[in-house]
N, CA and C atoms as a LAMMPS dump frame, in Angstrom:
ITEM: TIMESTEP
0
ITEM: NUMBER OF ATOMS
582
ITEM: BOX BOUNDS ff ff ff
-5.0000000000000000e+02 5.0000000000000000e+02
-5.0000000000000000e+02 5.0000000000000000e+02
-5.0000000000000000e+02 5.0000000000000000e+02
ITEM: ATOMS id mol type element x y z
1 1 1 N 0.854 -1.185 0
2 1 2 C 0 0 0
3 1 3 C 0.893 1.238 0
4 2 1 N 0.539 2.202 -0.819
5 2 2 C 1.299 3.449 -0.878
6 2 3 C 1.211 4.15 0.47
7 3 1 N 2.123 5.088 0.666
8 3 2 C 2.103 5.839 1.922
9 3 3 C 0.72 6.438 2.123
10 4 1 N 0.19 6.261 3.316
11 4 2 C -1.148 6.778 3.584
12 4 3 C -1.281 7.184 5.039
13 5 1 N -2.352 7.892 5.302
14 5 2 C -2.714 8.307 6.649
15 5 3 C -3.972 7.559 7.05
16 6 1 N -4.194 7.456 8.34
17 6 2 C -5.384 6.791 8.839
18 6 3 C -5.998 7.663 9.938
19 7 1 N -7.33 7.802 9.851
20 7 2 C -8.054 8.526 10.899
21 7 3 C -8.615 7.499 11.863
22 8 1 N -8.291 7.672 13.146
23 8 2 C -8.71 6.752 14.197
24 8 3 C -9.636 7.456 15.175
25 9 1 N -10.697 6.76 15.547
26 9 2 C -11.569 7.227 16.622
27 9 3 C -11.257 6.352 17.827
28 10 1 N -10.841 6.985 18.924
29 10 2 C -10.401 6.258 20.115
30 10 3 C -11.303 6.663 21.282
31 11 1 N -11.999 5.671 21.839
32 11 2 C -12.95 5.913 22.918
33 11 3 C -12.517 5.154 24.164
34 12 1 N -12.504 5.84 25.293
35 12 2 C -12.188 5.201 26.572
36 12 3 C -13.411 4.412 27.027
37 13 1 N -13.24 3.113 27.2
38 13 2 C -14.353 2.229 27.555
39 13 3 C -14.737 2.373 29.028
40 14 1 N -16.001 2.089 29.326
41 14 2 C -16.523 1.948 30.69
42 14 3 C -16.469 3.203 31.545
43 15 1 N -16.455 4.385 30.92
44 15 2 C -16.527 5.626 31.697
45 15 3 C -17.614 6.532 31.127
46 16 1 N -18.205 7.281 32.029
47 16 2 C -19.176 8.303 31.644
48 16 3 C -18.806 9.58 32.358
49 17 1 N -18.979 10.734 31.751
50 17 2 C -19.396 10.94 30.37
51 17 3 C -18.325 10.503 29.375
52 18 1 N -18.689 10.52 28.105
53 18 2 C -17.839 10.062 27.014
54 18 3 C -16.465 10.739 27.033
55 19 1 N -15.407 9.926 26.857
56 19 2 C -14.048 10.425 26.657
57 19 3 C -13.59 9.839 25.323
58 20 1 N -13.39 10.708 24.321
59 20 2 C -13.074 10.255 22.975
60 20 3 C -12.073 11.211 22.319
61 21 1 N -11.206 10.627 21.504
62 21 2 C -10.281 11.416 20.7
63 21 3 C -10.337 10.893 19.267
64 22 1 N -10.195 11.814 18.328
65 22 2 C -10.092 11.445 16.919
66 22 3 C -8.746 11.984 16.451
67 23 1 N -7.915 11.074 15.93
68 23 2 C -6.569 11.449 15.522
69 23 3 C -6.3 10.975 14.096
70 24 1 N -5.328 11.603 13.471
71 24 2 C -4.806 11.152 12.184
72 24 3 C -3.338 10.857 12.393
73 25 1 N -2.919 9.672 11.94
74 25 2 C -1.517 9.263 12.049
75 25 3 C -1.108 8.585 10.745
76 26 1 N 0.203 8.519 10.478
77 26 2 C 0.635 7.722 9.332
78 26 3 C 0.243 6.263 9.552
79 27 1 N -0.251 5.608 8.506
80 27 2 C -0.671 4.216 8.647
81 27 3 C 0.527 3.324 8.971
82 28 1 N 1.714 3.757 8.627
83 28 2 C 2.919 2.971 8.899
84 28 3 C 3.532 3.273 10.272
85 29 1 N 2.785 3.922 11.132
86 29 2 C 3.295 4.258 12.472
87 29 3 C 3.556 2.979 13.259
88 30 1 N 4.685 2.953 13.968
89 30 2 C 4.955 1.821 14.856
90 30 3 C 4.069 1.946 16.094
91 31 1 N 3.735 0.797 16.682
92 31 2 C 2.823 0.803 17.827
93 31 3 C 3.375 1.592 19.009
94 32 1 N 4.688 1.572 19.229
95 32 2 C 5.22 2.344 20.349
96 32 3 C 4.984 3.846 20.147
97 33 1 N 5.036 4.295 18.905
98 33 2 C 4.761 5.707 18.639
99 33 3 C 3.261 5.999 18.692
100 34 1 N 2.45 5.058 18.255
101 34 2 C 1.004 5.244 18.382
102 34 3 C 0.641 5.372 19.864
103 35 1 N 1.288 4.569 20.7
104 35 2 C 1.089 4.685 22.151
105 35 3 C 1.42 6.11 22.62
106 36 1 N 2.53 6.655 22.16
107 36 2 C 2.919 8.01 22.559
108 36 3 C 1.889 9.042 22.112
109 37 1 N 1.375 8.882 20.89
110 37 2 C 0.361 9.813 20.384
111 37 3 C -0.898 9.729 21.253
112 38 1 N -1.324 8.513 21.572
113 38 2 C -2.523 8.358 22.403
114 38 3 C -2.318 8.935 23.799
115 39 1 N -1.136 8.743 24.362
116 39 2 C -0.85 9.316 25.677
117 39 3 C -0.97 10.84 25.635
118 40 1 N -0.399 11.457 24.605
119 40 2 C -0.464 12.911 24.468
120 40 3 C -1.892 13.382 24.212
121 41 1 N -2.634 12.662 23.388
122 41 2 C -3.993 13.067 23.018
123 41 3 C -4.97 12.942 24.186
124 42 1 N -4.766 11.944 25.026
125 42 2 C -5.669 11.759 26.164
126 42 3 C -5.208 12.522 27.401
127 43 1 N -3.938 12.855 27.469
128 43 2 C -3.414 13.524 28.65
129 43 3 C -2.927 12.555 29.71
130 44 1 N -2.721 11.295 29.341
131 44 2 C -2.118 10.319 30.251
132 44 3 C -0.656 10.677 30.434
133 45 1 N 0.019 10.072 31.402
134 45 2 C 1.413 10.426 31.701
135 45 3 C 2.435 9.414 31.186
136 46 1 N 1.984 8.352 30.548
137 46 2 C 2.866 7.313 30.002
138 46 3 C 3.762 6.709 31.079
139 47 1 N 3.199 6.512 32.261
140 47 2 C 3.985 5.968 33.37
141 47 3 C 3.614 4.524 33.694
142 48 1 N 2.863 3.876 32.797
143 48 2 C 2.444 2.499 33.007
144 48 3 C 2.622 1.687 31.723
145 49 1 N 2.536 0.375 31.849
146 49 2 C 2.642 -0.506 30.694
147 49 3 C 1.391 -0.395 29.824
148 50 1 N 1.538 -0.842 28.578
149 50 2 C 0.428 -0.785 27.635
150 50 3 C 0.477 -1.986 26.706
151 51 1 N -0.638 -2.221 26.042
152 51 2 C -0.691 -3.254 25.014
153 51 3 C -1.83 -2.944 24.052
154 52 1 N -1.56 -3.141 22.774
155 52 2 C -2.589 -3.09 21.747
156 52 3 C -3.014 -4.524 21.488
157 53 1 N -4.321 -4.781 21.394
158 53 2 C -4.846 -6.126 21.117
159 53 3 C -5.665 -6.066 19.841
160 54 1 N -5.173 -6.741 18.826
161 54 2 C -5.914 -6.866 17.57
162 54 3 C -6.307 -8.327 17.464
163 55 1 N -7.591 -8.559 17.674
164 55 2 C -8.122 -9.919 17.837
165 55 3 C -7.314 -10.61 18.934
166 56 1 N -6.61 -11.691 18.64
167 56 2 C -5.869 -12.42 19.68
168 56 3 C -4.386 -12.083 19.719
169 57 1 N -3.979 -11.049 18.998
170 57 2 C -2.561 -10.713 18.899
171 57 3 C -2.274 -9.443 19.699
172 58 1 N -1.266 -9.515 20.572
173 58 2 C -0.887 -8.376 21.396
174 58 3 C 0.391 -7.715 20.902
175 59 1 N 0.448 -6.398 21.006
176 59 2 C 1.626 -5.61 20.654
177 59 3 C 1.944 -4.717 21.845
178 60 1 N 3.14 -4.857 22.399
179 60 2 C 3.533 -4.074 23.56
180 60 3 C 5.027 -4.171 23.757
181 61 1 N 5.472 -4.049 24.99
182 61 2 C 6.9 -4.136 25.295
183 61 3 C 7.183 -5.477 25.961
184 62 1 N 7.9 -6.358 25.269
185 62 2 C 8.215 -7.666 25.848
186 62 3 C 9.023 -7.511 27.131
187 63 1 N 8.724 -8.382 28.123
188 63 2 C 9.453 -8.324 29.388
189 63 3 C 10.116 -9.651 29.73
190 64 1 N 10.175 -10.547 28.746
191 64 2 C 10.834 -11.832 28.97
192 64 3 C 9.938 -12.886 29.579
193 65 1 N 8.673 -12.567 29.761
194 65 2 C 7.752 -13.516 30.371
195 65 3 C 7.116 -14.441 29.34
196 66 1 N 6.297 -15.332 29.826
197 66 2 C 5.577 -16.271 28.979
198 66 3 C 4.457 -15.534 28.243
199 67 1 N 4.224 -15.895 27
200 67 2 C 3.127 -15.346 26.209
201 67 3 C 3.231 -13.82 26.1
202 68 1 N 4.431 -13.344 25.825
203 68 2 C 4.618 -11.906 25.746
204 68 3 C 4.153 -11.365 24.395
205 69 1 N 3.872 -10.064 24.343
206 69 2 C 3.371 -9.465 23.11
207 69 3 C 4.469 -9.312 22.062
208 70 1 N 4.049 -9.068 20.839
209 70 2 C 4.984 -8.704 19.768
210 70 3 C 5.536 -7.329 20.112
211 71 1 N 6.815 -7.129 19.857
212 71 2 C 7.488 -5.877 20.209
213 71 3 C 6.861 -4.689 19.47
214 72 1 N 6.276 -3.765 20.221
215 72 2 C 5.614 -2.584 19.66
216 72 3 C 6.584 -1.666 18.935
217 73 1 N 7.877 -1.783 19.235
218 73 2 C 8.877 -0.938 18.587
219 73 3 C 9.22 -1.433 17.189
220 74 1 N 8.762 -2.642 16.853
221 74 2 C 9.119 -3.248 15.569
222 74 3 C 7.928 -3.493 14.649
223 75 1 N 6.713 -3.346 15.147
224 75 2 C 5.514 -3.632 14.354
225 75 3 C 4.778 -2.334 14.027
226 76 1 N 4.254 -2.252 12.803
227 76 2 C 3.49 -1.071 12.405
228 76 3 C 1.998 -1.375 12.401
229 77 1 N 1.222 -0.322 12.534
230 77 2 C -0.226 -0.457 12.483
231 77 3 C -0.641 -1.045 11.145
232 78 1 N -0.069 -0.55 10.072
233 78 2 C -0.426 -1.036 8.738
234 78 3 C -0.169 -2.534 8.59
235 79 1 N 1.024 -2.992 8.982
236 79 2 C 1.332 -4.418 8.815
237 79 3 C 0.413 -5.278 9.668
238 80 1 N 0.096 -4.831 10.865
239 80 2 C -0.79 -5.608 11.736
240 80 3 C -2.194 -5.678 11.15
241 81 1 N -2.687 -4.57 10.665
242 81 2 C -4.039 -4.545 10.088
243 81 3 C -4.085 -5.394 8.826
244 82 1 N -3.066 -5.296 7.991
245 82 2 C -3.026 -6.125 6.775
246 82 3 C -2.957 -7.607 7.123
247 83 1 N -2.139 -7.963 8.118
248 83 2 C -1.994 -9.374 8.505
249 83 3 C -3.244 -9.928 9.187
250 84 1 N -3.841 -9.131 10.062
251 84 2 C -4.928 -9.631 10.901
252 84 3 C -6.298 -9.324 10.307
253 85 1 N -6.395 -8.214 9.595
254 85 2 C -7.631 -7.886 8.904
255 85 3 C -8.711 -7.204 9.715
256 86 1 N -8.425 -6.699 10.872
257 86 2 C -9.433 -6.042 11.719
258 86 3 C -9.538 -4.557 11.375
259 87 1 N -10.711 -3.974 11.616
260 87 2 C -10.917 -2.532 11.435
261 87 3 C -11.061 -1.822 12.78
262 88 1 N -11.042 -2.594 13.86
263 88 2 C -11.04 -2.005 15.197
264 88 3 C -10.231 -2.922 16.108
265 89 1 N -9.734 -2.332 17.203
266 89 2 C -8.902 -3.083 18.135
267 89 3 C -8.918 -2.376 19.474
268 90 1 N -8.244 -2.967 20.445
269 90 2 C -8.212 -2.418 21.804
270 90 3 C -6.814 -1.894 22.134
271 91 1 N -6.804 -0.876 22.959
272 91 2 C -5.572 -0.312 23.508
273 91 3 C -5.744 -0.307 25.022
274 92 1 N -4.925 -1.089 25.701
275 92 2 C -4.981 -1.171 27.165
276 92 3 C -3.813 -0.388 27.735
277 93 1 N -4.131 0.536 28.63
278 93 2 C -3.1 1.326 29.3
279 93 3 C -3.246 1.141 30.798
280 94 1 N -2.15 0.878 31.461
281 94 2 C -2.067 0.686 32.909
282 94 3 C -2.776 -0.61 33.296
283 95 1 N -2.018 -1.682 33.329
284 95 2 C -2.582 -3.004 33.606
285 95 3 C -3.235 -3.069 34.981
286 96 1 N -2.789 -2.243 35.928
287 96 2 C -3.394 -2.228 37.259
288 96 3 C -4.772 -1.578 37.251
289 97 1 N -4.859 -0.378 36.677
290 97 2 C -6.146 0.319 36.618
291 97 3 C -7.028 -0.228 35.496
292 98 1 N -6.407 -0.733 34.437
293 98 2 C -7.163 -1.355 33.356
294 98 3 C -7.947 -0.385 32.488
295 99 1 N -7.286 0.661 32.012
296 99 2 C -7.951 1.604 31.11
297 99 3 C -7.956 1.01 29.706
298 100 1 N -9.128 0.57 29.256
299 100 2 C -9.268 -0.018 27.93
300 100 3 C -9.905 1 26.999
301 101 1 N -9.302 1.14 25.824
302 101 2 C -9.794 2.056 24.802
303 101 3 C -10.18 1.232 23.57
304 102 1 N -11.246 1.61 22.907
305 102 2 C -11.617 1.009 21.632
306 102 3 C -11.123 1.93 20.524
307 103 1 N -10.336 1.364 19.606
308 103 2 C -9.771 2.131 18.494
309 103 3 C -10.439 1.649 17.211
310 104 1 N -11.067 2.568 16.5
311 104 2 C -11.725 2.233 15.235
312 104 3 C -11.054 2.975 14.089
313 105 1 N -10.764 2.231 13.045
314 105 2 C -10.23 2.846 11.828
315 105 3 C -11.418 3.43 11.068
316 106 1 N -11.435 4.746 10.939
317 106 2 C -12.566 5.396 10.28
318 106 3 C -12.319 5.615 8.795
319 107 1 N -11.082 5.958 8.442
320 107 2 C -10.813 6.306 7.051
321 107 3 C -9.318 6.279 6.786
322 108 1 N -8.944 5.888 5.594
323 108 2 C -7.555 6.018 5.15
324 108 3 C -7.541 6.941 3.937
325 109 1 N -6.44 7.662 3.785
326 109 2 C -6.321 8.563 2.648
327 109 3 C -4.848 8.798 2.374
328 110 1 N -4.506 9.239 1.146
329 110 2 C -3.095 9.416 0.793
330 110 3 C -2.45 10.543 1.591
331 111 1 N -1.158 10.426 1.746
332 111 2 C -0.393 11.473 2.418
333 111 3 C -0.346 12.695 1.515
334 112 1 N -0.572 13.838 2.105
335 112 2 C -0.45 15.107 1.402
336 112 3 C 0.901 15.678 1.795
337 113 1 N 1.673 16.128 0.822
338 113 2 C 3.023 16.634 1.082
339 113 3 C 3.02 17.606 2.259
340 114 1 N 3.873 17.316 3.232
341 114 2 C 4.015 18.165 4.405
342 114 3 C 2.98 17.912 5.494
343 115 1 N 2.019 17.019 5.252
344 115 2 C 0.986 16.732 6.239
345 115 3 C 1.004 15.255 6.62
346 116 1 N 2.145 14.807 7.108
347 116 2 C 2.248 13.397 7.487
348 116 3 C 2.537 13.22 8.982
349 117 1 N 2.312 14.273 9.743
350 117 2 C 2.514 14.215 11.191
351 117 3 C 1.221 13.805 11.882
352 118 1 N 1.326 13.28 13.103
353 118 2 C 0.114 13.004 13.874
354 118 3 C -0.657 14.297 14.12
355 119 1 N -1.975 14.195 14.049
356 119 2 C -2.845 15.359 14.263
357 119 3 C -3.982 14.942 15.198
358 120 1 N -4.248 15.762 16.179
359 120 2 C -5.398 15.565 17.06
360 120 3 C -6.544 16.399 16.496
361 121 1 N -7.572 15.722 15.959
362 121 2 C -8.679 16.407 15.298
363 121 3 C -9.812 16.772 16.248
364 122 1 N -10.172 15.848 17.124
365 122 2 C -11.385 16.007 17.913
366 122 3 C -11.127 15.555 19.348
367 123 1 N -11.633 16.322 20.295
368 123 2 C -11.442 16.038 21.718
369 123 3 C -12.796 16.137 22.409
370 124 1 N -13.22 15.037 23.052
371 124 2 C -14.466 15.028 23.816
372 124 3 C -14.174 14.448 25.19
373 125 1 N -14.496 15.182 26.218
374 125 2 C -14.377 14.694 27.588
375 125 3 C -12.975 14.729 28.163
376 126 1 N -12.925 14.914 29.452
377 126 2 C -11.667 14.961 30.192
378 126 3 C -11.234 13.544 30.565
379 127 1 N -9.98 13.262 30.387
380 127 2 C -9.427 11.962 30.746
381 127 3 C -9.373 11.836 32.274
382 128 1 N -9.708 10.668 32.817
383 128 2 C -9.616 10.494 34.27
384 128 3 C -8.184 10.679 34.771
385 129 1 N -8.019 11.001 36.045
386 129 2 C -6.678 11.115 36.61
387 129 3 C -5.96 9.754 36.621
388 130 1 N -4.651 9.786 36.517
389 130 2 C -3.844 8.565 36.638
390 130 3 C -4.026 7.978 38.042
391 131 1 N -3.93 6.676 38.128
392 131 2 C -3.905 5.945 39.398
393 131 3 C -5.148 6.136 40.265
394 132 1 N -6.274 6.431 39.638
395 132 2 C -7.514 6.62 40.386
396 132 3 C -8.232 5.29 40.624
397 133 1 N -7.765 4.227 40
398 133 2 C -8.367 2.909 40.25
399 133 3 C -9.215 2.38 39.113
400 134 1 N -8.961 2.843 37.901
401 134 2 C -9.711 2.349 36.754
402 134 3 C -11.106 2.951 36.692
403 135 1 N -11.943 2.436 35.794
404 135 2 C -13.285 3.003 35.614
405 135 3 C -14.113 3.038 36.891
406 136 1 N -14.03 1.996 37.717
407 136 2 C -14.831 1.96 38.939
408 136 3 C -14.262 2.907 39.992
409 137 1 N -12.956 3.004 40.089
410 137 2 C -12.34 3.962 40.994
411 137 3 C -12.621 5.393 40.571
412 138 1 N -12.67 5.609 39.248
413 138 2 C -12.975 6.936 38.711
414 138 3 C -14.393 7.362 39.091
415 139 1 N -15.334 6.435 38.991
416 139 2 C -16.712 6.726 39.369
417 139 3 C -16.793 7.09 40.854
418 140 1 N -16.099 6.317 41.697
419 140 2 C -16.1 6.61 43.129
420 140 3 C -15.405 7.943 43.414
421 141 1 N -14.324 8.22 42.708
422 141 2 C -13.59 9.484 42.85
423 141 3 C -14.52 10.67 42.613
424 142 1 N -15.272 10.624 41.521
425 142 2 C -16.183 11.715 41.19
426 142 3 C -17.302 11.842 42.229
427 143 1 N -17.845 10.699 42.647
428 143 2 C -18.898 10.719 43.675
429 143 3 C -18.373 11.288 44.989
430 144 1 N -17.183 10.872 45.395
431 144 2 C -16.617 11.3 46.677
432 144 3 C -16.297 12.789 46.683
433 145 1 N -15.757 13.312 45.583
434 145 2 C -15.456 14.745 45.526
435 145 3 C -16.729 15.579 45.591
436 146 1 N -17.793 15.081 44.976
437 146 2 C -19.045 15.841 44.913
438 146 3 C -19.862 15.77 46.198
439 147 1 N -19.586 14.784 47.05
440 147 2 C -20.409 14.546 48.249
441 147 3 C -19.542 14.639 49.504
442 148 1 N -19.699 15.724 50.255
443 148 2 C -18.894 15.928 51.465
444 148 3 C -19.143 14.874 52.532
445 149 1 N -20.251 14.153 52.435
446 149 2 C -20.548 13.11 53.422
447 149 3 C -20.027 11.737 52.989
448 150 1 N -19.477 11.649 51.8
449 150 2 C -18.934 10.369 51.311
450 150 3 C -17.752 9.962 52.195
451 151 1 N -17.675 8.666 52.528
452 151 2 C -16.63 8.197 53.449
453 151 3 C -15.213 8.444 52.947
454 152 1 N -15.026 8.578 51.641
455 152 2 C -13.68 8.821 51.097
456 152 3 C -13.477 10.266 50.637
457 153 1 N -14.422 11.14 50.932
458 153 2 C -14.336 12.534 50.465
459 153 3 C -13.02 13.196 50.88
460 154 1 N -12.709 13.178 52.161
461 154 2 C -11.505 13.866 52.646
462 154 3 C -10.232 13.258 52.059
463 155 1 N -10.189 11.936 52.008
464 155 2 C -9.013 11.239 51.464
465 155 3 C -8.776 11.614 50.002
466 156 1 N -9.83 11.567 49.183
467 156 2 C -9.668 11.856 47.758
468 156 3 C -9.495 13.353 47.499
469 157 1 N -10.077 14.161 48.34
470 157 2 C -9.875 15.607 48.253
471 157 3 C -8.399 15.936 48.487
472 158 1 N -7.81 15.321 49.498
473 158 2 C -6.383 15.541 49.771
474 158 3 C -5.527 15.01 48.621
475 159 1 N -5.87 13.824 48.111
476 159 2 C -5.105 13.217 47.005
477 159 3 C -5.176 14.086 45.755
478 160 1 N -6.361 14.57 45.406
479 160 2 C -6.552 15.356 44.191
480 160 3 C -6.119 16.806 44.406
481 161 1 N -6.303 17.32 45.611
482 161 2 C -5.88 18.679 45.918
483 161 3 C -6.968 19.727 45.777
484 162 1 N -8.152 19.303 45.371
485 162 2 C -9.242 20.253 45.171
486 162 3 C -10.554 19.482 45.037
487 163 1 N -11.657 20.139 45.347
488 163 2 C -12.968 19.52 45.122
489 163 3 C -13.43 19.791 43.702
490 164 1 N -12.642 20.588 42.996
491 164 2 C -12.959 20.951 41.609
492 164 3 C -12.572 19.834 40.649
493 165 1 N -13.546 19.245 40.032
494 165 2 C -13.277 18.279 38.962
495 165 3 C -14.515 18.23 38.077
496 166 1 N -14.346 18.652 36.839
497 166 2 C -15.435 18.621 35.878
498 166 3 C -15.034 17.7 34.735
499 167 1 N -15.701 16.547 34.582
500 167 2 C -15.301 15.583 33.554
501 167 3 C -15.556 16.051 32.126
502 168 1 N -16.322 17.122 31.953
503 168 2 C -16.571 17.611 30.59
504 168 3 C -15.633 18.744 30.2
505 169 1 N -14.916 19.301 31.17
506 169 2 C -13.974 20.38 30.877
507 169 3 C -12.629 19.782 30.507
508 170 1 N -12.19 20.054 29.297
509 170 2 C -10.943 19.48 28.808
510 170 3 C -10.138 20.567 28.107
511 171 1 N -8.83 20.548 28.296
512 171 2 C -7.938 21.535 27.695
513 171 3 C -7.468 21.025 26.325
514 172 1 N -8.33 21.136 25.319
515 172 2 C -8.03 20.634 23.978
516 172 3 C -6.818 21.329 23.363
517 173 1 N -6.649 22.596 23.656
518 173 2 C -5.514 23.337 23.09
519 173 3 C -4.2 22.734 23.566
520 174 1 N -4.099 22.448 24.853
521 174 2 C -2.878 21.874 25.416
522 174 3 C -2.641 20.444 24.895
523 175 1 N -3.702 19.655 24.768
524 175 2 C -3.558 18.3 24.239
525 175 3 C -3.042 18.34 22.801
526 176 1 N -3.549 19.264 22.003
527 176 2 C -3.065 19.404 20.615
528 176 3 C -1.591 19.816 20.601
529 177 1 N -1.212 20.71 21.504
530 177 2 C 0.199 21.115 21.599
531 177 3 C 1.08 19.913 21.942
532 178 1 N 0.595 19.04 22.823
533 178 2 C 1.367 17.845 23.19
534 178 3 C 1.567 16.918 21.992
535 179 1 N 0.526 16.737 21.189
536 179 2 C 0.64 15.9 19.991
537 179 3 C 1.571 16.56 18.982
538 180 1 N 1.449 17.862 18.799
539 180 2 C 2.331 18.594 17.881
540 180 3 C 3.793 18.51 18.328
541 181 1 N 4.022 18.559 19.638
542 181 2 C 5.389 18.471 20.167
543 181 3 C 6.014 17.11 19.852
544 182 1 N 5.22 16.051 19.883
545 182 2 C 5.734 14.726 19.502
546 182 3 C 6.205 14.725 18.057
547 183 1 N 5.378 15.275 17.181
548 183 2 C 5.736 15.325 15.763
549 183 3 C 7.038 16.096 15.568
550 184 1 N 7.18 17.208 16.264
551 184 2 C 8.401 18.005 16.151
552 184 3 C 9.611 17.234 16.68
553 185 1 N 9.442 16.532 17.784
554 185 2 C 10.534 15.733 18.362
555 185 3 C 10.974 14.639 17.382
556 186 1 N 10.011 13.97 16.772
557 186 2 C 10.338 12.891 15.837
558 186 3 C 11.039 13.426 14.596
559 187 1 N 10.682 14.633 14.15
560 187 2 C 11.352 15.231 12.985
561 187 3 C 12.805 15.573 13.327
562 188 1 N 13.035 16.083 14.537
563 188 2 C 14.411 16.412 14.945
564 188 3 C 15.262 15.147 14.969
565 189 1 N 14.721 14.056 15.504
566 189 2 C 15.463 12.794 15.543
567 189 3 C 15.76 12.277 14.144
568 190 1 N 14.815 12.424 13.232
569 190 2 C 15.01 11.965 11.848
570 190 3 C 16.125 12.761 11.178
571 191 1 N 16.186 14.073 11.427
572 191 2 C 17.244 14.896 10.836
573 191 3 C 18.615 14.537 11.399
574 192 1 N 18.683 14.205 12.678
575 192 2 C 19.962 13.851 13.293
576 192 3 C 20.531 12.575 12.695
577 193 1 N 19.683 11.652 12.273
578 193 2 C 20.155 10.378 11.682
579 193 3 C 20.785 10.597 10.317
580 194 1 N 20.35 11.621 9.6
581 194 2 C 20.832 11.844 8.233
582 194 3 C 22.274 12.289 8.191
């Protein structure tokens, strides 16, 4: 397949209200870089392990254990999709909290000269805080902050630092800057190799 771009719709599973990002990336992006783009687009801190699951095949960082994933630094989205044939897959971030995202391939199109960098197109909903305990911990976190009589209110208030938390308020401008910064970093590295 000629060089192309792919538009992905990425939705965080099992949380309300909706947390979704729509991004454009090169179809030949390696999974480790796709992970970086998703971290920047969602506002995660990239401080936990991850894995992409396309049907029964995992792509992540091998750790020498049994049944380890294919090395994300060596596999591209395009090759995996061509080999496996799926149009949607899962992205798991933080094995402890279990943040599962559904990634859907919405459209592919040819690369336009000078427009082959990752782009964050659409931002809906604020990403939950890191280490809050996954979707169920996130629900309790929001309930506890909103209810002064909740048994964990004081604990989570101290942990978060404020009773202010609005799941619909998201800093889309800053998230786009983070994705743009990745593209700039990757271009600098490419020039240094030449």
